[in-house]
C-alpha positions in Angstrom: -0.3 0.2 0.1 1.2 3.6 -0.6 -0.7 5.9 1.7 -0.6 9.5 2.0 1.0 10.6 5.3 -0.6 14.0 4.9 -4.1 13.0 4.9 -4.9 13.5 8.7 -3.7 17.0 8.3 -5.7 17.8 5.3 -8.7 16.2 7.0 -8.4 19.0 10.1 -7.6 21.6 7.9 -10.5 20.8 6.0 -12.8 20.4 8.6 -11.6 23.9 10.4 -12.0 25.8 7.3 -15.4 24.3 6.1 -17.4 24.6 9.6 -16.5 28.3 9.4 -18.0 28.5 5.9 -21.4 30.2 5.3 -23.2 27.9 5.0 -21.2 25.4 7.1 -20.2 22.1 5.0 -17.9 19.2 5.4 -16.7 16.9 2.4 -18.4 13.9 1.2 -15.5 12.1 0.9 -14.7 12.1 4.6 -17.8 9.8 5.0 -15.7 7.0 4.2 -14.0 5.9 7.2 -14.1 1.8 8.2 -17.8 2.3 9.7 -19.0 4.8 7.1 -18.1 2.4 4.2 -19.8 -0.7 6.2 -22.8 1.6 6.5 -22.7 2.7 2.8 -22.6 -1.2 1.9 -25.8 -1.4 3.8 -27.5 1.6 2.0 -26.6 -0.2 -1.4 -29.0 -3.2 -0.3 -31.9 -1.1 1.0 -34.7 -1.5 -1.5 -35.0 2.2 -1.7 -31.7 2.8 -3.0 -31.0 1.4 -6.5 -28.0 2.6 -8.0 -25.8 -0.3 -6.5 -28.0 -2.8 -8.1 -28.7 -1.1 -11.5 -24.9 -0.6 -12.1 -24.1 -3.9 -11.1 -26.5 -5.8 -13.8 -25.5 -3.4 -16.0 -22.0 -4.6 -15.7 -22.7 -8.3 -15.6 -24.5 -8.2 -18.7 -21.6 -5.8 -20.6 -18.7 -6.8 -19.3 -17.4 -8.9 -22.1 -18.4 -6.0 -24.1 -16.3 -3.6 -22.0 -13.0 -5.9 -22.6 -13.5 -5.8 -25.9 -13.6 -2.2 -26.0 -10.5 -2.1 -24.5 -8.7 -4.6 -26.7 -9.7 -3.4 -29.5 -7.8 0.2 -28.6 -4.6 -1.7 -27.2 -1.4 -2.3 -29.1 -0.2 -5.9 -29.1 0.5 -7.6 -27.2 -2.5 -7.0 -25.0 -1.6 -5.6 -21.4 -4.9 -4.0 -19.9 -4.1 -1.8 -17.3 -7.3 -0.7 -15.0 -7.6 2.2 -12.7 -10.5 2.5 -10.4 -11.3 5.9 -8.4 -13.2 5.2 -5.2 -13.0 1.3 -5.2 -15.6 0.6 -2.4 -16.0 -3.4 -1.7 -14.8 -4.2 -4.9 -17.5 -6.3 -6.2 -18.0 -4.3 -9.6 -14.4 -4.2 -10.3 -14.3 -8.0 -10.2 -17.1 -8.4 -12.7 -14.9 -6.6 -15.3 -11.5 -8.2 -14.2 -13.3 -11.2 -14.7 -13.6 -10.6 -18.4 -10.1 -9.8 -18.9 -6.7 -11.6 -19.3 -3.5 -10.9 -17.1 -4.1 -7.2 -15.9 -2.5 -4.5 -14.1 -5.1 -2.7 -11.6 -4.4 0.6 -9.5 -6.9 1.4 -6.6 -7.1 5.0 -5.7 -9.3 6.0 -2.2 -8.7 7.6 0.7 -10.6 4.8 2.8 -7.9 2.1 4.0 -10.7 -0.3 4.6 -11.8 -0.1 1.1 -8.4 -0.6 -0.2 -7.8 -3.6 1.8 -11.6 -5.1 1.1 -11.1 -4.4 -2.4 -7.6 -6.0 -2.3 -8.7 -9.1 -0.6 -11.6 -9.9 -3.0 -8.9 -9.0 -6.0 -6.4 -11.8 -4.4 -9.2 -14.8 -5.4 -8.5 -13.5 -9.5 -5.2 -15.2 -10.1 -4.5 -13.0 -13.7 -4.6 -9.7 -11.3 -1.8 -7.6 -10.1 -2.8 -4.8 -7.6 -1.1 -1.7 -6.4 -3.0 0.7 -4.1 -2.7 4.6 -3.2 -4.1 6.0 0.0 -4.9 9.3 -1.4 -7.2 11.4 -3.2 -8.3 10.8 -6.7 -6.4 13.8 -8.0 -3.0 12.7 -6.7 -3.1 9.1 -7.2 -3.8 10.3 -11.1 -0.6 12.4 -10.7 1.4 9.5 -9.2 0.1 6.9 -11.9 0.3 9.0 -14.7 3.8 8.4 -16.0 3.2 4.5 -15.5 0.1 4.8 -18.1 2.4 6.7 -20.8 2.8 4.3 -23.4 0.1 1.7 -22.6 -2.7 2.1 -24.9 -4.7 -0.5 -23.2 -6.1 1.7 -20.1 -9.6 1.6 -18.7 -10.2 4.1 -15.5 -13.6 3.1 -13.6 -15.2 6.1 -11.6 -18.6 4.1 -10.7 -21.1 4.0 -8.1 -22.3 7.6 -9.4 -19.5 9.1 -7.3 -19.3 11.7 -9.7 -22.5 13.0 -8.7 -20.7 14.3 -5.3 -18.7 16.9 -7.5 -20.6 20.0 -8.6 -20.3 20.7 -12.6 -16.7 22.3 -12.4 -15.6 19.9 -10.2 -16.7 16.8 -12.2 -15.1 18.2 -15.0 -11.9 19.1 -13.4 -11.6 15.4 -12.2 -12.3 14.0 -15.5 -9.4 16.2 -17.1 -7.2 15.0 -14.8 -8.0 11.5 -15.9 -7.6 12.7 -19.4 -4.2 14.1 -18.8 -3.0 10.8 -16.9 -4.1 8.8 -20.1 -2.9 8.3 -23.7 -5.5 8.9 -26.6 -7.7 5.6 -27.3 -7.7 4.9 -23.5 -11.4 4.3 -21.8 -13.3 5.8 -19.0 -16.1 3.7 -17.5 -18.7 6.3 -15.6 -21.5 5.5 -13.6 -24.1 8.0 -13.3 -27.6 8.3 -11.4 -30.4 9.9 -13.8 -32.9 12.4 -12.6 -36.1 10.5 -11.5 -39.0 11.6 -9.3 -38.5 13.6 -6.1 -40.2 11.2 -3.8 -38.2 8.4 -5.1 -34.9 10.2 -4.2 -35.8 11.3 -0.8 -36.6 8.0 -0.1 -33.3 6.7 -1.3 -31.4 9.4 0.6 -33.5 9.3 3.6 -34.4 5.9 4.2 -37.4 4.5 6.5 -34.8 2.3 8.7 -32.3 5.3 9.1 -29.2 3.8 7.6 -28.6 7.1 5.5 -29.0 8.7 8.6 -26.7 6.7 10.5 -24.0 7.1 7.7 -24.5 11.0 7.5 -24.2 11.4 11.4 -21.0 8.8 11.6 -19.0 11.8 10.2 -19.3 13.6 13.3 -18.0 10.4 15.1 -15.3 10.5 12.7 -14.4 14.1 13.7 -15.0 13.4 17.7 -12.5 10.5 17.4 -10.2 11.7 15.0 -9.8 15.3 15.4 -11.0 15.9 19.1 -14.1 17.5 18.6 -17.3 17.2 21.0 -20.3 17.0 18.7 -23.1 15.8 20.7 -24.9 13.2 17.9 -28.3 13.7 19.9 -28.2 17.3 18.9 -28.0 16.9 15.2 -30.6 15.1 12.7 -30.3 14.2 9.0 -32.1 15.9 6.4 -32.3 15.2 2.5 -33.4 18.0 0.0 -33.9 17.7 -3.5 -32.7 20.9 -4.7 -34.6 20.8 -8.8 -32.8 24.0 -9.8 -29.5 22.4 -9.4 -30.7 18.9 -10.4 -29.2 17.8 -6.8 -29.9 16.0 -3.7 -28.3 17.3 -1.0 -27.3 15.6 2.5 -27.4 17.9 5.6 -26.7 17.5 9.7 -29.6 19.9 11.0 -28.5 21.6 14.8 -31.5 21.3 16.8 -30.5 23.9 19.3 -28.2 26.6 19.5 -24.9 25.2 20.6 -21.0 25.3 20.4 -18.8 22.8 19.4 -15.0 22.6 19.9 -12.7 21.3 17.6 -9.5 20.5 20.0 -7.3 19.5 17.1 -7.4 22.8 15.6 -8.0 25.3 18.5 -11.3 26.4 17.1 -14.9 26.8 18.4 -17.8 26.3 16.1 -21.2 28.2 17.0 -24.7 26.9 15.4 -28.1 28.7 15.6 -30.8 26.4 15.9 -32.1 24.9 12.8 -28.5 25.5 11.1 -27.0 23.1 8.9 -24.1 21.2 7.9 -24.0 20.4 4.3 -22.3 17.3 4.1 -23.0 15.8 0.6 -24.5 16.6 -2.9 -25.6 14.0 -5.5 -25.9 15.7 -8.7 -28.5 13.5 -11.1 -27.8 13.6 -15.0 -29.2 13.1 -18.3 -28.0 11.4 -21.2 -27.5 14.6 -22.7 -25.6 15.8 -19.7 -23.5 13.0 -19.4 -22.1 13.0 -22.9 -21.6 17.1 -22.8 -19.6 16.3 -19.6 -17.4 13.7 -21.1 -16.8 15.9 -24.3 -15.8 19.1 -22.3 -13.1 17.0 -20.6 -11.7 15.6 -23.9 -13.7 12.4 -24.2 -15.6 11.1 -26.7 -18.9 9.0 -25.8 -18.2 5.5 -27.3 -21.1 3.4 -25.5 -24.0 3.7 -23.1 -25.9 1.3 -21.4 -29.1 2.4 -19.4 -31.5 0.8 -16.5 -34.5 2.7 -17.5 -36.6 1.2 -14.6 -33.9 2.2 -11.9 -32.7 5.7 -14.2 -29.1 4.7 -14.0 -26.5 5.1 -17.0 -23.2 3.3 -17.2 -21.1 5.0 -20.3 -17.8 4.5 -22.0 -16.0 7.4 -22.9 -12.7 7.2 -25.2 -9.8 9.6 -24.7 -9.7 11.7 -27.9 
């Protein structure tokens, strides 16, 4: 494993800065510590959250087609490289890899638990060699970029509709980072959730069992544990909002009273008014047209797209121009 030793310092700096913004916010990537990753796995199994099941079904149906597309662009001998940003538990990645011959895999994630879980899963595949990078997407792409030069058979996977956690400018910036790291003809496989009725979206992000609420509030548990804060969990409530104008679901933690929270590691005190929120995650929803435009603006040409119409989820294969 190749860790990023600055992650804790970055976490502290980000939290101290973002809690003093107006409105207050926290970055969604910090939701995924070990417990957060486990809670997200549980969310993916809820009947109201259909993204993971829809994407897994599309991958199962089209893994061979994806593999054939990769081999078509590779210079012989066929030596594919697969990069996954945000590897989760590795289930979906394993589906694609099972359709490929000997392959070098590079995993980029800030969650050490996700990296360990995925590496353990991939160890069952004899044709796979794995390198892991405990760091941000952008830093990881900078590291592996030199390794990808001269290799035409590269597939970068960004699944789970994680692209929705970025605002439009941030999503384009990330895809441009991918484009800088890969050579022309390389492929990107992007999973994106589509716009659907508001009631369906709210159920997916504020489920009746309260699993998503626990996932959201666990971010405060992590900040208490790792940064010496004193958040009172009972004084905050989970809220999901559909922002139709911005085409995004927003997750917030709502302060139930006037209170002050101490962030000991940064020497910061943060004041909350009753009803004030911390914006913890955005999940932008796309249309077929906006997915294609996002790829083109970043230097990719849409190659193929597969859509689960019932779940309103799209899997899009792009080619680096």
